[in-house]
C-alpha positions, 0 to 999 in steps of 0.5 A: 636799245633801239627806240620803240614806238610807245603806242605800237608793237609793230612800229620800231620807231616813235614819231619823228621830232619834226612830225611831232613838233610840226603836226601832232603837238599843235593838234593835241594842244588845240583840242585837249582842254576842250575834249576832256569833259566830253571824254569823261562822259564818253568813257563812262558811257563806254565803261557801262557798255563793256561792263554790261557785256561782261568785258570787264569785272565790277572791280575793274569797272570801279577802278576805271571809273575812279580814274576817269573822274580823277582825270577830269578833276585834275584838268588838262594841266596834269596831262603832259603832252607827248607828241610821240603818243600821236593824239589827244586820246593816247595822251589821255590814256597814258594818264589813265594807265598811270592812275589805274595801272596798265592791266586795268587801264588797258581794258577800257579800250576794248570794243572800240577804236580811236576812229569811232571814239573821235567821231563821237567826241566831235559830235558831242562837241559840235552838239554843245556848240550848236546848242550854244549857237542856237541859244544865242540866236534865240536871244538875238531874235528876242531882242529884235522882236522886242525892239520891233514891237516898240517901233512899229510906228517909227517912220523911216525911209526904206532903201533900195540901191542905198537910195530912198525907196519907200517909207517903212518903219524901224520896227518893220525893218527889224522884223525883216531881219528877224525873219532871216534869222528864223531861217538861220535858226531852222538851219542850225536845228536841222544840223543838230538833228543830223549831228545827234547820232552816236558813232560809238560802236562803229569801231575802226569802220566795220563795227565790233564783234563784242556784244555791246549795246550801241543804242544804250550807249547812245542814250547815255550820251544824249544821242537820239540813236546810233549812226546806222552805218559803221563806215559812214560813222567814221568817214563823214563829218558833213553833219558838223560841216552843216552846222558850220554852214548854218553859222555862216548863214547866221553870220551873214545875216548878222553882218548885214544887221551890223552894216545897217546900224553902222550906217544909221549911226553916222552923222550924215544919217543920224538915224540911230544911237547906240550905247557908249559901251559898244563903241571905242574912241580915237587915240588922237581925235577926242570927239570920236565915237567909233562903232568898232564893235559893229566892225568886228560883228561885220567882219566875223563872217571871214572866220567862218568862211576860212573854217569852211574853206579848210573843211571842204578842201580837206574832204575834197577827193578823200577816200570814203573812210577814216583819214586824218587830213579829212577827219582831223584837219578838216575841223582845225578852225571850225571849233574856234569859229563856232565858239566865237560866233555864239559870243558874237550873237550875244554882242549883236543882241546887246546892240539891238537892245541898246539901239535908240532910233532918232524918230524925228530924224527918221521921219524927216528923212522919210518926208524929204526925198520923194520916197512917196513918189510911188504913192502919188503915181498909185493915187493917179491910177486909183483916183484919176484912172491913169494907166500906171505907165503914164502915172509913173512918167508924170510923177517922174516929171513932177519930181524933176520940176520940184527938184528944179525949184528946190521944193520938198514933197510937202511943197508940191502944189496943184500948179506943178501937177498941172505943168507936169501933166501938160508936158507928159499927157498933153492935158492938165490934171486938176488936183487940190493941194490937200489931196496932193499933200495926203498922197505924198504923206509918208505915214499915210503911205505906210497905212495904205499898204495893208493886207500884203505883209507890209509895214502897215500897223495891222500887218506888222503887228500880225507879222510880229505875233507870228514871229513870237509864236515861231520863236517859242516853237524853236525854243521848244525844239532847242530845249529837247536837246538840252533835256536829252543831254541832261537826262542822259547825264543823270542816267549815266551818273546812276549807271556808273554809280552802280559800278 
């Protein structure tokens, strides 16, 4: 007897062994285990919809619900993957038919297509990953704010072009990183808002003639509403790709944090200590404390870039409809990348929480390399009425003279200022040694910069308080998604119990 397709009365042959082995089996294996919990909720919600529409009897609905719950309890190990069944859902359905019987089991698929089913499954999975990512982001921001509050007085050199620029504080540096992560959090929440619409009921692309209530189904799955346009519902993955983009922004910010910590822990900088449980040793050199964890944190951005390249390339020049190179292959590496990112943020939070600034070293570096030269130029402008350009040139010459004599900023005296002013201005400026010392002092440099969102204690404290309020606001937004899903699960449980 001629072989038939196990899923089609039209196709006279099953999928070729080559296609199964190269394409379909790996695709099914990659997503089967992660899909089952979401398939359980999705199928139960759809079961409620078709029962309410009178498309299955109460007896059939009860048998289907028992079968759905049995598959979840059995787990993926019970599902023997058959590549000829084409995808996760047909493999899942084969087990459903075996449990509920062919006649009853076949009734679950009325009023839907694999297209809207898969689109809904993807959004549920992306929403869960997005909430997890946002939760980990919140933990990292909280760690940064806690460390920042403890170190608003910890003077350190600020850098531009990796050279000493102006004094700041360690707390101020951490607050800046948190500000960037706050914007990343906003991007994640914005993506979640667009993800949280339900495609189920869109059918293959044109909806369904059956009288199901799409809005009710969406509410049972914790979605805010159905996707309004049925073709858009099955043709588009941009909301999920937007979450990937937000994660890439986040990875970039966290990678920069990791790079700063990585540099600051070196012997040459010696500004920061991290706990031993975030380091590895050398198999040869017993003195080594290698910050390998930070290396992984820095490098994880590459995973997201790879997933993004796959996603966008898969959609390039594709028809605006359901096609597998766009709707399946586009997300091939996205899931692992997003899942890994949430875990990585928790590692970064542990690094921030465990970081211990070496305050004496930080202050010594801030005082050692003329990071307060701009303050001296500003002092000449404000107290001696020099144009800034002249003050800038005079201070540059002063630094050059001090370097030639091997003097640190604290060693500059009125004699050197008089010499620099003669060479630049053609006249001597007579300043006292104490006022010179005060102008070059790094702590006072920070204190003088008030009212502009800088590192001065009052400004930094205000920035910190504002960030704490925004952290709480973002948490309330995040909690709405958890609450929606939790409440939906409770309603779904109640409505399926009534079956």
